[in-house]
matplotlib code that plots the C-alpha trace (Angstrom):
import matplotlib.pyplot as plt

x = [-36.1, -32.3, -30.4, -26.9, -24.8, -25.0, -21.9, -20.8, -20.9, -19.1, -16.4, -16.0, -15.6, -12.7, -11.2, -11.6, -10.0, -7.0, -6.7, -6.7, -3.9, -1.8, -2.2, -4.0, -2.3, 1.2, 0.2, -1.3, 2.0, 4.1, 5.7, 4.0, 0.6, -0.7, -0.7, -4.0, -5.6, -3.9, -6.7, -4.2, -2.9, -6.3, -5.0, -3.0, -6.2, -7.2, -5.8, -6.6, -5.2, -7.8, -10.9, -10.6, -10.7, -9.2, -5.4, -4.1, -1.8, -4.7, -6.8, -3.9, -3.5, -7.2, -6.9, -3.9, -6.0, -8.9, -6.5, -5.3, -8.9, -9.9, -6.9, -7.9, -11.5, -12.6, -13.8, -16.2, -18.2, -21.6, -21.2, -22.8, -20.5, -20.6, -19.0, -16.3, -18.2, -19.7, -23.4, -23.3, -26.7, -28.2, -27.9, -24.3, -23.4, -25.2, -23.2, -19.9, -20.4, -21.2, -18.2, -15.7, -17.0, -16.8, -13.1, -12.7, -11.3, -8.5, -7.4, -9.7, -12.7, -13.1, -16.7, -15.8, -15.6, -17.4, -14.0, -14.0, -12.1, -15.5, -16.9, -20.2, -20.5, -24.2, -23.5, -22.4, -25.5, -27.7, -25.9, -26.6, -30.3, -31.1, -28.2, -28.6, -26.3, -24.3, -24.0, -23.0, -20.3, -19.0, -19.1, -18.9, -15.2, -14.2, -16.7, -15.6, -11.9, -12.7, -11.1, -14.2, -17.5, -20.2, -21.5, -25.2, -26.7, -30.0, -30.4, -31.2, -30.3, -33.9, -35.6, -33.3, -35.1, -37.9, -36.7, -39.7, -39.3, -36.8, -36.0, -33.3, -35.1, -34.4, -35.9, -35.7, -34.0, -34.1, -32.1, -30.6, -31.6, -30.7, -30.3, -30.3, -30.3, -28.1, -27.4, -25.8, -24.1, -23.0, -20.4, -17.4, -17.6, -13.9, -13.0, -16.2, -16.3, -20.0, -22.7, -26.1, -28.3, -32.0, -33.9, -37.6, -38.5, -42.2, -45.0, -45.3, -43.3, -44.2, -45.0, -43.3, -43.2, -41.5, -38.1, -35.4, -31.8, -29.1, -25.5, -23.9, -20.1, -18.3, -16.4, -19.5, -19.8, -21.9, -21.1, -19.4, -18.3, -19.1, -17.6, -16.9, -18.9, -16.8, -18.3, -18.1, -15.8, -13.0, -11.9, -15.0, -15.8, -19.4, -19.9, -22.4, -22.6, -24.5, -25.7, -26.1, -27.6, -25.8, -26.4, -26.5, -27.8, -30.9, -28.6, -27.5, -30.9, -30.4, -33.3, -35.9, -37.4, -39.5, -38.5, -35.6, -37.4, -37.2, -33.5, -33.2, -35.4, -33.6, -30.3, -31.6, -33.0, -29.9, -27.5, -29.6, -29.4, -25.6, -25.3, -27.4, -25.1, -22.0, -23.4, -24.3, -20.8, -19.3, -21.6, -20.5, -16.9, -17.6, -19.5, -16.7, -14.0, -16.0, -16.6, -12.9, -11.8, -14.4, -13.0, -9.4, -9.7, -9.7, -10.4, -10.9, -9.6, -12.2, -13.0, -15.2, -17.4, -18.5, -20.6, -24.1, -23.8, -21.3, -23.0, -26.6, -25.9, -23.7, -26.3, -28.9, -26.7, -25.8, -29.4, -30.4, -27.5, -28.6, -32.2, -31.2, -28.9, -31.8, -34.0, -31.2, -30.6, -34.3, -34.8, -31.9, -33.1, -36.6, -35.1, -33.2, -36.4, -39.0, -37.1, -35.6, -39.0, -40.7, -39.7, -39.2, -40.6, -38.2, -35.3, -36.1, -36.4, -33.0, -31.4, -32.5, -32.2, -28.7, -27.4, -28.8, -27.4, -23.9, -23.9, -25.1, -22.5, -19.7, -20.8, -21.1, -17.6, -16.2, -17.8, -16.6, -13.0, -13.2, -10.8, -9.0, -12.3, -12.8, -9.3, -8.0, -5.9, -9.1, -11.3, -14.7, -14.9, -14.0, -16.6, -19.2, -18.4, -18.6, -21.7, -23.6, -24.0, -25.9, -28.7, -29.2, -28.0, -30.2, -33.2, -33.0, -34.2, -37.5, -37.9, -37.3, -39.9, -42.4, -41.9, -42.5, -45.6, -46.9, -46.8, -48.0, -51.1, -51.9, -50.9, -48.3, -47.9, -44.8, -44.4, -42.5, -43.3, -46.8, -46.6, -43.2, -42.9]
y = [47.4, 47.7, 44.8, 46.3, 47.0, 50.8, 52.5, 53.9, 50.5, 48.9, 51.6, 51.0, 47.2, 48.0, 50.3, 47.6, 44.9, 47.2, 48.0, 44.3, 43.6, 46.7, 46.6, 43.6, 40.7, 41.9, 42.1, 38.7, 37.3, 39.1, 37.5, 34.1, 35.8, 33.2, 30.8, 32.3, 31.2, 27.8, 25.6, 22.9, 25.4, 26.8, 26.6, 29.7, 31.7, 30.2, 31.1, 27.9, 29.4, 32.1, 30.0, 29.6, 33.3, 34.6, 34.8, 38.4, 38.2, 37.3, 40.2, 42.6, 41.5, 42.2, 45.6, 46.4, 45.5, 47.6, 50.6, 50.3, 50.2, 53.2, 55.2, 54.3, 55.3, 51.7, 50.6, 53.5, 52.9, 52.4, 55.5, 58.8, 61.3, 63.7, 60.9, 60.1, 57.5, 57.3, 57.1, 53.4, 51.8, 48.3, 47.4, 48.4, 46.4, 43.3, 43.5, 44.2, 41.5, 38.9, 40.0, 39.8, 36.4, 35.0, 35.5, 32.9, 33.4, 35.8, 38.9, 40.9, 39.2, 36.5, 36.0, 33.9, 37.2, 39.5, 41.0, 42.8, 45.6, 47.1, 47.6, 45.9, 48.4, 48.0, 49.4, 52.8, 53.0, 52.2, 54.9, 57.5, 56.4, 55.9, 57.4, 60.6, 63.5, 62.6, 59.0, 59.9, 62.2, 59.4, 56.6, 57.8, 58.5, 55.2, 53.3, 55.1, 54.2, 50.6, 51.4, 51.2, 49.3, 47.6, 44.1, 43.0, 41.2, 39.8, 36.1, 34.5, 30.9, 29.7, 31.5, 31.4, 32.9, 34.5, 38.1, 39.3, 37.1, 38.7, 37.4, 40.1, 42.9, 46.5, 48.4, 52.2, 53.4, 57.2, 58.5, 55.0, 51.6, 48.3, 45.4, 41.7, 38.7, 36.9, 36.7, 34.0, 34.0, 37.5, 37.9, 40.1, 41.2, 40.4, 43.6, 45.6, 48.8, 48.1, 45.6, 46.7, 44.7, 44.1, 44.4, 44.0, 47.3, 47.0, 44.9, 41.1, 38.4, 38.5, 42.2, 44.2, 47.3, 47.4, 46.1, 48.7, 48.7, 49.8, 50.5, 48.8, 49.3, 46.0, 47.1, 48.0, 46.3, 43.1, 42.3, 38.9, 36.8, 33.3, 31.4, 31.5, 28.9, 26.6, 25.9, 23.9, 26.6, 27.9, 30.4, 31.5, 34.9, 34.0, 34.5, 33.7, 36.9, 37.5, 40.9, 41.1, 44.3, 46.3, 50.0, 52.3, 55.9, 56.7, 58.1, 54.6, 53.9, 53.5, 54.2, 55.2, 53.5, 50.5, 50.7, 48.3, 45.9, 48.4, 48.6, 44.8, 44.4, 47.2, 45.5, 42.1, 43.2, 45.1, 42.3, 39.4, 40.9, 41.3, 37.7, 36.5, 38.2, 36.8, 33.3, 33.7, 34.8, 31.9, 29.5, 30.9, 30.3, 26.7, 26.1, 27.7, 25.7, 22.5, 23.2, 23.9, 20.8, 18.7, 20.0, 19.3, 15.9, 12.9, 9.6, 6.5, 8.4, 11.2, 14.4, 14.3, 17.0, 14.6, 12.8, 13.9, 12.8, 15.7, 18.1, 18.1, 18.9, 21.8, 23.0, 23.0, 25.0, 27.4, 28.0, 28.6, 31.1, 33.0, 33.3, 34.2, 36.9, 38.5, 38.4, 39.7, 42.7, 43.4, 43.2, 45.4, 47.9, 47.9, 48.4, 51.5, 52.8, 52.0, 51.4, 48.5, 47.3, 47.3, 43.9, 41.8, 38.7, 38.9, 39.6, 36.3, 34.4, 35.7, 34.9, 31.3, 30.4, 31.8, 30.1, 26.8, 27.2, 28.0, 24.8, 22.7, 24.2, 23.6, 20.0, 19.4, 20.9, 18.5, 15.6, 16.7, 17.1, 13.7, 13.1, 16.4, 18.2, 16.8, 17.6, 20.9, 21.3, 22.8, 25.5, 23.9, 22.3, 25.6, 27.4, 24.8, 25.0, 28.8, 29.3, 26.5, 28.8, 31.3, 28.8, 29.3, 32.7, 35.9, 33.7, 30.0, 28.7, 27.7, 31.2, 32.8, 30.5, 31.2, 34.9, 34.5, 32.5, 35.3, 37.7, 35.2, 34.2, 37.7, 37.3, 40.0, 43.2, 44.9, 47.6, 48.5, 46.7, 47.7, 50.9, 51.9, 55.2]
z = [-73.3, -73.2, -71.8, -72.3, -69.3, -68.7, -70.1, -66.8, -65.1, -68.1, -67.8, -64.1, -64.6, -67.0, -64.3, -61.6, -63.8, -64.5, -60.8, -60.0, -62.5, -61.5, -57.7, -56.3, -58.2, -57.3, -53.6, -53.8, -55.2, -52.6, -49.5, -50.0, -49.6, -52.1, -49.1, -48.1, -51.4, -51.7, -50.5, -49.5, -46.9, -45.8, -42.2, -43.0, -42.6, -39.2, -35.8, -33.9, -30.7, -30.7, -31.1, -34.8, -35.6, -38.8, -38.6, -37.9, -41.0, -43.2, -41.9, -42.3, -45.9, -46.5, -45.0, -47.2, -50.3, -49.1, -48.5, -52.1, -53.3, -51.2, -52.5, -56.0, -55.5, -56.3, -52.8, -52.4, -55.6, -53.8, -51.6, -52.4, -54.1, -51.2, -49.2, -51.7, -53.7, -57.2, -56.4, -57.2, -57.3, -56.8, -60.4, -60.5, -57.4, -58.8, -62.0, -60.2, -57.6, -60.3, -62.4, -59.5, -58.2, -61.8, -61.7, -58.9, -55.5, -54.8, -53.0, -55.3, -53.9, -51.2, -50.1, -47.0, -45.1, -47.6, -48.6, -52.0, -53.6, -54.2, -50.7, -49.7, -47.0, -46.1, -42.6, -44.1, -46.3, -43.3, -41.3, -44.0, -44.1, -40.4, -38.3, -36.3, -37.1, -33.9, -34.9, -38.4, -37.0, -34.9, -37.5, -41.1, -41.4, -40.0, -42.1, -45.3, -44.6, -43.5, -40.1, -38.0, -38.2, -36.3, -36.3, -36.5, -33.5, -34.9, -34.6, -31.2, -30.3, -29.7, -32.6, -35.7, -38.7, -36.8, -36.8, -34.9, -31.8, -29.5, -26.0, -25.8, -24.0, -23.2, -20.2, -19.9, -16.7, -16.7, -19.7, -20.2, -21.4, -19.7, -22.2, -21.3, -23.6, -26.1, -29.8, -32.0, -35.4, -34.4, -37.2, -37.0, -33.3, -32.8, -34.8, -34.4, -32.3, -31.6, -32.1, -33.6, -31.3, -32.1, -28.8, -27.8, -26.0, -26.3, -27.7, -27.9, -29.6, -33.3, -33.4, -36.1, -33.9, -30.6, -31.8, -31.3, -32.8, -30.4, -31.2, -28.2, -27.7, -27.6, -24.5, -22.6, -19.2, -19.4, -23.1, -23.3, -26.3, -25.1, -28.0, -31.7, -33.5, -35.7, -39.1, -42.3, -43.6, -41.4, -40.1, -38.3, -36.8, -35.9, -32.2, -29.5, -27.4, -24.2, -22.8, -19.0, -17.7, -20.4, -19.8, -22.9, -23.3, -25.2, -28.0, -28.7, -30.5, -34.2, -36.6, -33.9, -30.9, -31.8, -35.5, -35.7, -38.0, -40.8, -40.4, -40.5, -43.5, -45.4, -44.6, -45.7, -49.0, -50.0, -48.9, -50.2, -53.7, -53.5, -52.2, -55.1, -57.6, -55.9, -55.9, -59.6, -60.4, -58.5, -60.3, -63.6, -62.6, -61.8, -65.0, -67.1, -65.4, -65.9, -69.6, -70.2, -68.4, -70.3, -73.6, -72.6, -70.8, -73.2, -71.4, -73.6, -76.6, -76.8, -75.1, -72.0, -73.6, -76.3, -73.8, -73.3, -69.6, -69.3, -71.6, -70.3, -66.6, -67.6, -70.2, -67.5, -65.1, -67.9, -68.8, -65.2, -64.9, -68.0, -66.7, -63.2, -64.4, -66.2, -63.1, -60.8, -63.1, -63.4, -59.6, -58.8, -61.4, -59.9, -56.4, -57.7, -59.3, -56.6, -53.4, -51.4, -50.2, -53.6, -54.9, -51.8, -53.5, -56.4, -53.9, -52.2, -55.5, -56.7, -53.4, -52.9, -56.6, -56.9, -53.7, -54.8, -58.3, -56.9, -54.7, -57.6, -60.0, -57.6, -57.0, -60.8, -61.3, -58.7, -60.6, -64.0, -62.6, -60.9, -58.0, -58.6, -58.3, -54.9, -53.8, -52.6, -55.7, -57.1, -55.5, -56.0, -52.6, -51.0, -53.1, -52.1, -48.4, -48.4, -50.5, -48.8, -45.8, -47.9, -48.1, -44.4, -43.4, -43.6, -44.4, -45.2, -48.6, -46.9, -45.4, -48.8, -50.4, -47.6, -48.2, -51.9, -51.2, -48.9, -51.9, -54.4, -52.4, -51.1, -47.5, -47.7, -49.7, -51.3, -48.6, -45.6, -42.3, -41.0, -38.9, -40.1, -41.8]

ax = plt.figure().add_subplot(projection="3d")
ax.plot(x, y, z, "-o")
ax.set_aspect("equal")
plt.show()
């Protein structure tokens, strides 16, 4: 077995690092843009007069960074070559996401809103996999240039993690469908051209089949953003959206009638791995910063790092990070070899273990740094507040563990949802 980073990925990491130094760092230092990364001035990101949404200047800066990355051919790494990318795979994205997060927060990578100079454009990959030729013609250019995208309307207020229980329903009316219901934690709808809404079109609650994904234009009559939900970490673009007799054509179906669950699970497996890698990278950053501080700080005439009470917690975190990295790389490699649905148990293990590790590493870094660690002069409290949400979103820790138990005890199999081709 070869555990070396593949040569092409290692070369790309060097290219990305040079791009960050040459293009992104100067932009970050321009016109007081650093205010968006100074945690004492975190309000700079938030537009309190627009329901706590991201500030327009903040989002414009992110778009400028993405434009530079697109022009350099960096952003499109995971896209197929015929769409301007480099045929990047899951292993490559896992390594890259960890690498960028381990650098700390910055304009190169800010996971609060999934911003990165290497695009995590799951929507584009889903469009290539499930979109009709007409949908691809409408969406691909804008998605490749980060100028157009859709949000994901999956979670419902009363059902949380139960992705098969949909009170949002769609009824056929001639060549159209009429959709009624509501979604919550509907992220990014303030800038999305459409919302990919999961709708029950047949079957009973709990059925895998009968859930249909619709691309619903945000300006469609009957679509209403009720509020943006304020969170532990601001700004927030997570909306509660209602759909009242929203009429869409049959061509709005994405991935086939009654087969939306496959789209959701494909999205979850791909994104959970990338989240896991990012959380691992952020954990490594916290561990490294704590170790450096412990070596430099000398209370009572000796270095903090001489104390086993400091050493042992960081050793435990370091050991877990090493083991988790091996599992993440193995799981991503297996996904590339055997498909996104082949290792669902390992995806869940990677996800909940990495998110827990990051929160614990941030908390330990705060403790090692003392009062300054708790303050906003250091980024640990920000990292904790951001990554804490990953222990809930797209499957809480408990959901991930239940999923692993399903495979471990034989209740589930490593395959696509029953009845899905």
